[in-house]
PQR file with spaces between the fields and no chain letter, atoms N, CA, C, O and H, PARSE charges and radii, in Angstrom:
ATOM       1  N    ASP     1       0.835   -1.183    0.000 -0.4000 1.5000
ATOM       2  CA   ASP     1       0.000    0.000    0.000 -0.0000 2.0000
ATOM       3  C    ASP     1       0.879    1.245    0.000  0.5500 1.7000
ATOM       4  O    ASP     1       1.975    1.259    0.559 -0.5500 1.4000
ATOM       5  N    ILE     2       0.368    2.276   -0.637 -0.4000 1.5000
ATOM       6  CA   ILE     2       1.073    3.558   -0.678 -0.0000 2.0000
ATOM       7  C    ILE     2       0.158    4.631   -0.107  0.5500 1.7000
ATOM       8  O    ILE     2      -1.016    4.726   -0.463 -0.5500 1.4000
ATOM       9  H    ILE     2      -0.523    2.265   -1.091  0.4000 1.0000
ATOM      10  N    ILE     3       0.716    5.424    0.776 -0.4000 1.5000
ATOM      11  CA   ILE     3      -0.021    6.557    1.330 -0.0000 2.0000
ATOM      12  C    ILE     3       0.751    7.814    0.965  0.5500 1.7000
ATOM      13  O    ILE     3       1.946    7.926    1.241 -0.5500 1.4000
ATOM      14  H    ILE     3       1.670    5.346    1.066  0.4000 1.0000
ATOM      15  N    GLY     4       0.064    8.747    0.349 -0.4000 1.5000
ATOM      16  CA   GLY     4       0.692   10.016   -0.011 -0.0000 2.0000
ATOM      17  C    GLY     4      -0.016   11.147    0.700  0.5500 1.7000
ATOM      18  O    GLY     4      -1.243   11.162    0.800 -0.5500 1.4000
ATOM      19  H    GLY     4      -0.907    8.657    0.125  0.4000 1.0000
ATOM      20  N    ALA     5       0.745   12.075    1.183 -0.4000 1.5000
ATOM      21  CA   ALA     5       0.162   13.234    1.856 -0.0000 2.0000
ATOM      22  C    ALA     5       0.937   14.469    1.431  0.5500 1.7000
ATOM      23  O    ALA     5       2.150   14.417    1.230 -0.5500 1.4000
ATOM      24  H    ALA     5       1.741   12.063    1.102  0.4000 1.0000
ATOM      25  N    ALA     6       0.237   15.561    1.299 -0.4000 1.5000
ATOM      26  CA   ALA     6       0.883   16.816    0.928 -0.0000 2.0000
ATOM      27  C    ALA     6       0.060   17.969    1.484  0.5500 1.7000
ATOM      28  O    ALA     6      -1.133   17.836    1.756 -0.5500 1.4000
ATOM      29  H    ALA     6      -0.749   15.603    1.463  0.4000 1.0000
ATOM      30  N    GLU     7       0.721   19.082    1.641 -0.4000 1.5000
ATOM      31  CA   GLU     7       0.062   20.259    2.196 -0.0000 2.0000
ATOM      32  C    GLU     7      -0.962   20.822    1.221  0.5500 1.7000
ATOM      33  O    GLU     7      -0.875   20.607    0.012 -0.5500 1.4000
ATOM      34  H    GLU     7       1.691   19.190    1.420  0.4000 1.0000
ATOM      35  N    THR     8      -1.919   21.537    1.760 -0.4000 1.5000
ATOM      36  CA   THR     8      -2.902   22.241    0.943 -0.0000 2.0000
ATOM      37  C    THR     8      -2.177   23.232    0.041  0.5500 1.7000
ATOM      38  O    THR     8      -1.281   23.954    0.477 -0.5500 1.4000
ATOM      39  H    THR     8      -1.989   21.712    2.742  0.4000 1.0000
ATOM      40  N    GLY     9      -2.582   23.251   -1.220 -0.4000 1.5000
ATOM      41  CA   GLY     9      -1.983   24.185   -2.165 -0.0000 2.0000
ATOM      42  C    GLY     9      -0.727   23.683   -2.836  0.5500 1.7000
ATOM      43  O    GLY     9      -0.044   24.447   -3.518 -0.5500 1.4000
ATOM      44  H    GLY     9      -3.310   22.665   -1.575  0.4000 1.0000
ATOM      45  N    SER    10      -0.405   22.401   -2.656 -0.4000 1.5000
ATOM      46  CA   SER    10       0.828   21.866   -3.232 -0.0000 2.0000
ATOM      47  C    SER    10       0.649   21.323   -4.648  0.5500 1.7000
ATOM      48  O    SER    10       1.630   20.925   -5.276 -0.5500 1.4000
ATOM      49  H    SER    10      -0.960   21.781   -2.103  0.4000 1.0000
ATOM      50  N    GLY    11      -0.581   21.299   -5.166 -0.4000 1.5000
ATOM      51  CA   GLY    11      -0.801   20.872   -6.543 -0.0000 2.0000
ATOM      52  C    GLY    11      -1.292   19.453   -6.717  0.5500 1.7000
ATOM      53  O    GLY    11      -1.172   18.891   -7.806 -0.5500 1.4000
ATOM      54  H    GLY    11      -1.378   21.623   -4.656  0.4000 1.0000
ATOM      55  N    LYS    12      -1.841   18.862   -5.678 -0.4000 1.5000
ATOM      56  CA   LYS    12      -2.336   17.479   -5.784 -0.0000 2.0000
ATOM      57  C    LYS    12      -3.426   17.353   -6.836  0.5500 1.7000
ATOM      58  O    LYS    12      -3.417   16.416   -7.634 -0.5500 1.4000
ATOM      59  H    LYS    12      -1.938   19.319   -4.794  0.4000 1.0000
ATOM      60  N    THR    13      -4.361   18.286   -6.841 -0.4000 1.5000
ATOM      61  CA   THR    13      -5.464   18.228   -7.800 -0.0000 2.0000
ATOM      62  C    THR    13      -4.942   18.338   -9.223  0.5500 1.7000
ATOM      63  O    THR    13      -5.392   17.603  -10.102 -0.5500 1.4000
ATOM      64  H    THR    13      -4.369   19.047   -6.192  0.4000 1.0000
ATOM      65  N    LEU    14      -4.008   19.236   -9.463 -0.4000 1.5000
ATOM      66  CA   LEU    14      -3.421   19.364  -10.796 -0.0000 2.0000
ATOM      67  C    LEU    14      -2.679   18.102  -11.207  0.5500 1.7000
ATOM      68  O    LEU    14      -2.728   17.704  -12.372 -0.5500 1.4000
ATOM      69  H    LEU    14      -3.642   19.833   -8.748  0.4000 1.0000
ATOM      70  N    ALA    15      -1.998   17.474  -10.270 -0.4000 1.5000
ATOM      71  CA   ALA    15      -1.236   16.267  -10.587 -0.0000 2.0000
ATOM      72  C    ALA    15      -2.131   15.157  -11.113  0.5500 1.7000
ATOM      73  O    ALA    15      -1.714   14.383  -11.975 -0.5500 1.4000
ATOM      74  H    ALA    15      -1.958   17.797   -9.324  0.4000 1.0000
ATOM      75  N    PHE    16      -3.343   15.071  -10.612 -0.4000 1.5000
ATOM      76  CA   PHE    16      -4.279   14.057  -11.095 -0.0000 2.0000
ATOM      77  C    PHE    16      -5.144   14.582  -12.232  0.5500 1.7000
ATOM      78  O    PHE    16      -5.493   13.832  -13.144 -0.5500 1.4000
ATOM      79  H    PHE    16      -3.681   15.700   -9.912  0.4000 1.0000
ATOM      80  N    GLY    17      -5.490   15.857  -12.187 -0.4000 1.5000
ATOM      81  CA   GLY    17      -6.416   16.422  -13.158 -0.0000 2.0000
ATOM      82  C    GLY    17      -5.821   16.709  -14.524  0.5500 1.7000
ATOM      83  O    GLY    17      -6.504   16.546  -15.535 -0.5500 1.4000
ATOM      84  H    GLY    17      -5.206   16.466  -11.447  0.4000 1.0000
ATOM      85  N    LEU    18      -4.569   17.129  -14.581 -0.4000 1.5000
ATOM      86  CA   LEU    18      -3.969   17.470  -15.869 -0.0000 2.0000
ATOM      87  C    LEU    18      -3.877   16.292  -16.837  0.5500 1.7000
ATOM      88  O    LEU    18      -4.184   16.471  -18.015 -0.5500 1.4000
ATOM      89  H    LEU    18      -4.013   17.261  -13.760  0.4000 1.0000
ATOM      90  N    PRO    19      -3.475   15.108  -16.407 -0.5600 1.5000
ATOM      91  CA   PRO    19      -3.466   13.982  -17.354  0.2800 2.0000
ATOM      92  C    PRO    19      -4.856   13.636  -17.885  0.5500 1.7000
ATOM      93  O    PRO    19      -4.997   13.237  -19.041 -0.5500 1.4000
ATOM      94  N    ILE    20      -5.872   13.786  -17.052 -0.4000 1.5000
ATOM      95  CA   ILE    20      -7.249   13.534  -17.502 -0.0000 2.0000
ATOM      96  C    ILE    20      -7.634   14.570  -18.552  0.5500 1.7000
ATOM      97  O    ILE    20      -8.164   14.224  -19.608 -0.5500 1.4000
ATOM      98  H    ILE    20      -5.757   14.110  -16.113  0.4000 1.0000
ATOM      99  N    LEU    21      -7.371   15.827  -18.262 -0.4000 1.5000
ATOM     100  CA   LEU    21      -7.685   16.899  -19.195 -0.0000 2.0000
ATOM     101  C    LEU    21      -6.925   16.725  -20.508  0.5500 1.7000
ATOM     102  O    LEU    21      -7.487   16.928  -21.584 -0.5500 1.4000
ATOM     103  H    LEU    21      -6.941   16.108  -17.404  0.4000 1.0000
ATOM     104  N    GLN    22      -5.657   16.351  -20.419 -0.4000 1.5000
ATOM     105  CA   GLN    22      -4.848   16.127  -21.620 -0.0000 2.0000
ATOM     106  C    GLN    22      -5.461   15.036  -22.492  0.5500 1.7000
ATOM     107  O    GLN    22      -5.552   15.191  -23.710 -0.5500 1.4000
ATOM     108  H    GLN    22      -5.201   16.186  -19.544  0.4000 1.0000
ATOM     109  N    ARG    23      -5.869   13.963  -21.889 -0.4000 1.5000
ATOM     110  CA   ARG    23      -6.467   12.859  -22.645 -0.0000 2.0000
ATOM     111  C    ARG    23      -7.771   13.285  -23.316  0.5500 1.7000
ATOM     112  O    ARG    23      -8.011   12.945  -24.475 -0.5500 1.4000
ATOM     113  H    ARG    23      -5.795   13.838  -20.899  0.4000 1.0000
ATOM     114  N    LEU    24      -8.605   14.019  -22.606 -0.4000 1.5000
ATOM     115  CA   LEU    24      -9.861   14.500  -23.183 -0.0000 2.0000
ATOM     116  C    LEU    24      -9.604   15.426  -24.369  0.5500 1.7000
ATOM     117  O    LEU    24     -10.283   15.336  -25.392 -0.5500 1.4000
ATOM     118  H    LEU    24      -8.411   14.296  -21.665  0.4000 1.0000
ATOM     119  N    LEU    25      -8.626   16.310  -24.230 -0.4000 1.5000
ATOM     120  CA   LEU    25      -8.300   17.224  -25.323 -0.0000 2.0000
ATOM     121  C    LEU    25      -7.720   16.485  -26.522  0.5500 1.7000
ATOM     122  O    LEU    25      -8.010   16.838  -27.665 -0.5500 1.4000
ATOM     123  H    LEU    25      -8.074   16.382  -23.400  0.4000 1.0000
ATOM     124  N    GLU    26      -6.903   15.463  -26.276 -0.4000 1.5000
ATOM     125  CA   GLU    26      -6.354   14.661  -27.373 -0.0000 2.0000
ATOM     126  C    GLU    26      -7.456   13.925  -28.119  0.5500 1.7000
ATOM     127  O    GLU    26      -7.423   13.837  -29.347 -0.5500 1.4000
ATOM     128  H    GLU    26      -6.667   15.176  -25.347  0.4000 1.0000
ATOM     129  N    GLU    27      -8.429   13.397  -27.391 -0.4000 1.5000
ATOM     130  CA   GLU    27      -9.559   12.722  -28.036 -0.0000 2.0000
ATOM     131  C    GLU    27     -10.344   13.699  -28.899  0.5500 1.7000
ATOM     132  O    GLU    27     -10.761   13.359  -30.006 -0.5500 1.4000
ATOM     133  H    GLU    27      -8.456   13.468  -26.394  0.4000 1.0000
ATOM     134  N    GLN    28     -10.546   14.909  -28.394 -0.4000 1.5000
ATOM     135  CA   GLN    28     -11.283   15.926  -29.140 -0.0000 2.0000
ATOM     136  C    GLN    28     -10.516   16.321  -30.405  0.5500 1.7000
ATOM     137  O    GLN    28     -11.105   16.461  -31.477 -0.5500 1.4000
ATOM     138  H    GLN    28     -10.208   15.185  -27.494  0.4000 1.0000
ATOM     139  N    GLU    29      -9.209   16.499  -30.272 -0.4000 1.5000
ATOM     140  CA   GLU    29      -8.378   16.873  -31.415 -0.0000 2.0000
ATOM     141  C    GLU    29      -8.379   15.778  -32.481  0.5500 1.7000
ATOM     142  O    GLU    29      -8.469   16.062  -33.675 -0.5500 1.4000
ATOM     143  H    GLU    29      -8.731   16.386  -29.401  0.4000 1.0000
ATOM     144  N    LYS    30      -8.278   14.544  -32.041 -0.4000 1.5000
ATOM     145  CA   LYS    30      -8.279   13.415  -32.970 -0.0000 2.0000
ATOM     146  C    LYS    30      -9.615   13.323  -33.714  0.5500 1.7000
ATOM     147  O    LYS    30      -9.644   13.071  -34.918 -0.5500 1.4000
ATOM     148  H    LYS    30      -8.205   14.314  -31.070  0.4000 1.0000
ATOM     149  N    ALA    31     -10.709   13.527  -32.997 -0.4000 1.5000
ATOM     150  CA   ALA    31     -12.036   13.465  -33.611 -0.0000 2.0000
ATOM     151  C    ALA    31     -12.218   14.583  -34.629  0.5500 1.7000
ATOM     152  O    ALA    31     -12.781   14.355  -35.700 -0.5500 1.4000
ATOM     153  H    ALA    31     -10.686   13.732  -32.019  0.4000 1.0000
ATOM     154  N    SER    32     -11.750   15.791  -34.309 -0.4000 1.5000
ATOM     155  CA   SER    32     -11.930   16.880  -35.268 -0.0000 2.0000
ATOM     156  C    SER    32     -11.003   16.723  -36.463  0.5500 1.7000
ATOM     157  O    SER    32     -11.341   17.194  -37.549 -0.5500 1.4000
ATOM     158  H    SER    32     -11.293   15.975  -33.439  0.4000 1.0000
ATOM     159  N    ALA    33      -9.852   16.083  -36.315 -0.4000 1.5000
ATOM     160  CA   ALA    33      -8.967   15.820  -37.449 -0.0000 2.0000
ATOM     161  C    ALA    33      -9.609   14.825  -38.410  0.5500 1.7000
ATOM     162  O    ALA    33      -9.365   14.869  -39.616 -0.5500 1.4000
ATOM     163  H    ALA    33      -9.577   15.700  -35.433  0.4000 1.0000
ATOM     164  N    LEU    34     -10.426   13.936  -37.872 -0.4000 1.5000
ATOM     165  CA   LEU    34     -11.114   12.941  -38.695 -0.0000 2.0000
ATOM     166  C    LEU    34     -12.509   13.406  -39.100  0.5500 1.7000
ATOM     167  O    LEU    34     -13.268   12.657  -39.715 -0.5500 1.4000
ATOM     168  H    LEU    34     -10.624   13.901  -36.893  0.4000 1.0000
ATOM     169  N    ASN    35     -12.843   14.660  -38.747 -0.4000 1.5000
ATOM     170  CA   ASN    35     -14.175   15.220  -39.011 -0.0000 2.0000
ATOM     171  C    ASN    35     -15.284   14.370  -38.403  0.5500 1.7000
ATOM     172  O    ASN    35     -16.352   14.211  -38.996 -0.5500 1.4000
ATOM     173  H    ASN    35     -12.227   15.268  -38.247  0.4000 1.0000
ATOM     174  N    ASN    36     -15.027   13.834  -37.236 -0.4000 1.5000
ATOM     175  CA   ASN    36     -16.008   13.028  -36.503 -0.0000 2.0000
ATOM     176  C    ASN    36     -16.510   13.807  -35.297  0.5500 1.7000
ATOM     177  O    ASN    36     -15.820   14.672  -34.757 -0.5500 1.4000
ATOM     178  H    ASN    36     -14.160   13.963  -36.755  0.4000 1.0000
ATOM     179  N    GLU    37     -17.718   13.478  -34.896 -0.4000 1.5000
ATOM     180  CA   GLU    37     -18.224   14.024  -33.644 -0.0000 2.0000
ATOM     181  C    GLU    37     -17.705   13.168  -32.502  0.5500 1.7000
ATOM     182  O    GLU    37     -17.460   11.973  -32.662 -0.5500 1.4000
ATOM     183  H    GLU    37     -18.278   12.776  -35.335  0.4000 1.0000
ATOM     184  N    ILE    38     -17.544   13.792  -31.362 -0.4000 1.5000
ATOM     185  CA   ILE    38     -17.139   13.048  -30.176 -0.0000 2.0000
ATOM     186  C    ILE    38     -18.384   12.396  -29.594  0.5500 1.7000
ATOM     187  O    ILE    38     -19.348   13.077  -29.244 -0.5500 1.4000
ATOM     188  H    ILE    38     -17.743   14.764  -31.232  0.4000 1.0000
ATOM     189  N    VAL    39     -18.355   11.096  -29.495 -0.4000 1.5000
ATOM     190  CA   VAL    39     -19.479   10.362  -28.925 -0.0000 2.0000
ATOM     191  C    VAL    39     -19.132   10.041  -27.480  0.5500 1.7000
ATOM     192  O    VAL    39     -18.171    9.325  -27.198 -0.5500 1.4000
ATOM     193  H    VAL    39     -17.572   10.542  -29.780  0.4000 1.0000
ATOM     194  N    VAL    40     -19.923   10.577  -26.584 -0.4000 1.5000
ATOM     195  CA   VAL    40     -19.678   10.343  -25.161 -0.0000 2.0000
ATOM     196  C    VAL    40     -20.629    9.248  -24.715  0.5500 1.7000
ATOM     197  O    VAL    40     -21.722    9.513  -24.215 -0.5500 1.4000
ATOM     198  H    VAL    40     -20.704   11.158  -26.813  0.4000 1.0000
ATOM     199  N    ASP    41     -20.192    8.022  -24.906 -0.4000 1.5000
ATOM     200  CA   ASP    41     -21.026    6.889  -24.522 -0.0000 2.0000
ATOM     201  C    ASP    41     -20.341    5.996  -23.500  0.5500 1.7000
ATOM     202  O    ASP    41     -20.831    4.916  -23.169 -0.5500 1.4000
ATOM     203  H    ASP    41     -19.304    7.807  -25.312  0.4000 1.0000
ATOM     204  N    SER    42     -19.209    6.459  -23.008 -0.4000 1.5000
ATOM     205  CA   SER    42     -18.512    5.656  -22.010 -0.0000 2.0000
ATOM     206  C    SER    42     -17.876    6.577  -20.967  0.5500 1.7000
ATOM     207  O    SER    42     -17.722    7.781  -21.172 -0.5500 1.4000
ATOM     208  H    SER    42     -18.810    7.336  -23.277  0.4000 1.0000
ATOM     209  N    LEU    43     -17.527    5.982  -19.881 -0.4000 1.5000
ATOM     210  CA   LEU    43     -16.896    6.706  -18.787 -0.0000 2.0000
ATOM     211  C    LEU    43     -15.520    7.190  -19.223  0.5500 1.7000
ATOM     212  O    LEU    43     -14.732    6.410  -19.756 -0.5500 1.4000
ATOM     213  H    LEU    43     -17.652    5.004  -19.714  0.4000 1.0000
ATOM     214  N    ARG    44     -15.229    8.440  -19.008 -0.4000 1.5000
ATOM     215  CA   ARG    44     -13.936    9.017  -19.384 -0.0000 2.0000
ATOM     216  C    ARG    44     -12.989    9.099  -18.187  0.5500 1.7000
ATOM     217  O    ARG    44     -11.782    8.902  -18.330 -0.5500 1.4000
ATOM     218  H    ARG    44     -15.870    9.074  -18.575  0.4000 1.0000
ATOM     219  N    ALA    45     -13.533    9.388  -17.020 -0.4000 1.5000
ATOM     220  CA   ALA    45     -12.713    9.495  -15.815 -0.0000 2.0000
ATOM     221  C    ALA    45     -13.606    9.251  -14.609  0.5500 1.7000
ATOM     222  O    ALA    45     -14.785    9.603  -14.607 -0.5500 1.4000
ATOM     223  H    ALA    45     -14.513    9.549  -16.904  0.4000 1.0000
ATOM     224  N    LEU    46     -13.034    8.654  -13.604 -0.4000 1.5000
ATOM     225  CA   LEU    46     -13.748    8.426  -12.353 -0.0000 2.0000
ATOM     226  C    LEU    46     -12.907    9.016  -11.233  0.5500 1.7000
ATOM     227  O    LEU    46     -11.772    8.598  -11.002 -0.5500 1.4000
ATOM     228  H    LEU    46     -12.075    8.368  -13.605  0.4000 1.0000
ATOM     229  N    ILE    47     -13.472    9.979  -10.554 -0.4000 1.5000
ATOM     230  CA   ILE    47     -12.754   10.643   -9.470 -0.0000 2.0000
ATOM     231  C    ILE    47     -13.438   10.266   -8.166  0.5500 1.7000
ATOM     232  O    ILE    47     -14.614   10.563   -7.958 -0.5500 1.4000
ATOM     233  H    ILE    47     -14.393   10.318  -10.742  0.4000 1.0000
ATOM     234  N    VAL    48     -12.697    9.615   -7.303 -0.4000 1.5000
ATOM     235  CA   VAL    48     -13.237    9.133   -6.034 -0.0000 2.0000
ATOM     236  C    VAL    48     -12.549    9.893   -4.909  0.5500 1.7000
ATOM     237  O    VAL    48     -11.321    9.959   -4.844 -0.5500 1.4000
ATOM     238  H    VAL    48     -11.742    9.373   -7.472  0.4000 1.0000
ATOM     239  N    THR    49     -13.349   10.458   -4.036 -0.4000 1.5000
ATOM     240  CA   THR    49     -12.788   11.156   -2.884 -0.0000 2.0000
ATOM     241  C    THR    49     -13.412   10.587   -1.615  0.5500 1.7000
ATOM     242  O    THR    49     -14.617   10.336   -1.579 -0.5500 1.4000
ATOM     243  H    THR    49     -14.346   10.405   -4.089  0.4000 1.0000
ATOM     244  N    PRO    50     -12.621   10.384   -0.593 -0.5600 1.5000
ATOM     245  CA   PRO    50     -13.180    9.852    0.651  0.2800 2.0000
ATOM     246  C    PRO    50     -13.910   10.940    1.424  0.5500 1.7000
ATOM     247  O    PRO    50     -13.640   12.131    1.267 -0.5500 1.4000
ATOM     248  N    THR    51     -14.835   10.503    2.254 -0.4000 1.5000
ATOM     249  CA   THR    51     -15.465   11.454    3.165 -0.0000 2.0000
ATOM     250  C    THR    51     -14.433   11.861    4.211  0.5500 1.7000
ATOM     251  O    THR    51     -13.419   11.186    4.391 -0.5500 1.4000
ATOM     252  H    THR    51     -15.054    9.536    2.382  0.4000 1.0000
ATOM     253  N    ARG    52     -14.688   12.927    4.872 -0.4000 1.5000
ATOM     254  CA   ARG    52     -13.746   13.398    5.893 -0.0000 2.0000
ATOM     255  C    ARG    52     -13.514   12.323    6.963  0.5500 1.7000
ATOM     256  O    ARG    52     -12.395   12.146    7.445 -0.5500 1.4000
ATOM     257  H    ARG    52     -15.511   13.476    4.727  0.4000 1.0000
ATOM     258  N    GLU    53     -14.585   11.612    7.323 -0.4000 1.5000
ATOM     259  CA   GLU    53     -14.463   10.590    8.361 -0.0000 2.0000
ATOM     260  C    GLU    53     -13.544    9.453    7.903  0.5500 1.7000
ATOM     261  O    GLU    53     -12.715    8.981    8.681 -0.5500 1.4000
ATOM     262  H    GLU    53     -15.494   11.757    6.931  0.4000 1.0000
ATOM     263  N    LEU    54     -13.682    9.015    6.659 -0.4000 1.5000
ATOM     264  CA   LEU    54     -12.813    7.950    6.156 -0.0000 2.0000
ATOM     265  C    LEU    54     -11.375    8.431    6.014  0.5500 1.7000
ATOM     266  O    LEU    54     -10.438    7.680    6.283 -0.5500 1.4000
ATOM     267  H    LEU    54     -14.356    9.399    6.027  0.4000 1.0000
ATOM     268  N    ALA    55     -11.201    9.658    5.598 -0.4000 1.5000
ATOM     269  CA   ALA    55      -9.849   10.195    5.439 -0.0000 2.0000
ATOM     270  C    ALA    55      -9.124   10.259    6.778  0.5500 1.7000
ATOM     271  O    ALA    55      -7.906   10.086    6.833 -0.5500 1.4000
ATOM     272  H    ALA    55     -11.963   10.268    5.379  0.4000 1.0000
ATOM     273  N    MET    56      -9.858   10.504    7.851 -0.4000 1.5000
ATOM     274  CA   MET    56      -9.242   10.603    9.174 -0.0000 2.0000
ATOM     275  C    MET    56      -8.828    9.242    9.725  0.5500 1.7000
ATOM     276  O    MET    56      -7.985    9.178   10.619 -0.5500 1.4000
ATOM     277  H    MET    56     -10.847   10.644    7.807  0.4000 1.0000
ATOM     278  N    GLN    57      -9.398    8.156    9.214 -0.4000 1.5000
ATOM     279  CA   GLN    57      -9.038    6.821    9.694 -0.0000 2.0000
ATOM     280  C    GLN    57      -7.666    6.493    9.200  0.5500 1.7000
ATOM     281  O    GLN    57      -7.151    5.411    9.482 -0.5500 1.4000
ATOM     282  H    GLN    57     -10.083    8.208    8.487  0.4000 1.0000
């Protein structure tokens, strides 16, 4: 198991969010290069956050 902790404002959200955003933008770019519409029929990203009580355990 790995536990990571960092101070507020250290960029944790960006560290996880930027790769997701990059992938979404690449899919959009690829679709427009092929003159296709983007079909959103599947899960693109799943973001799971614990409740405060679970995080404290």
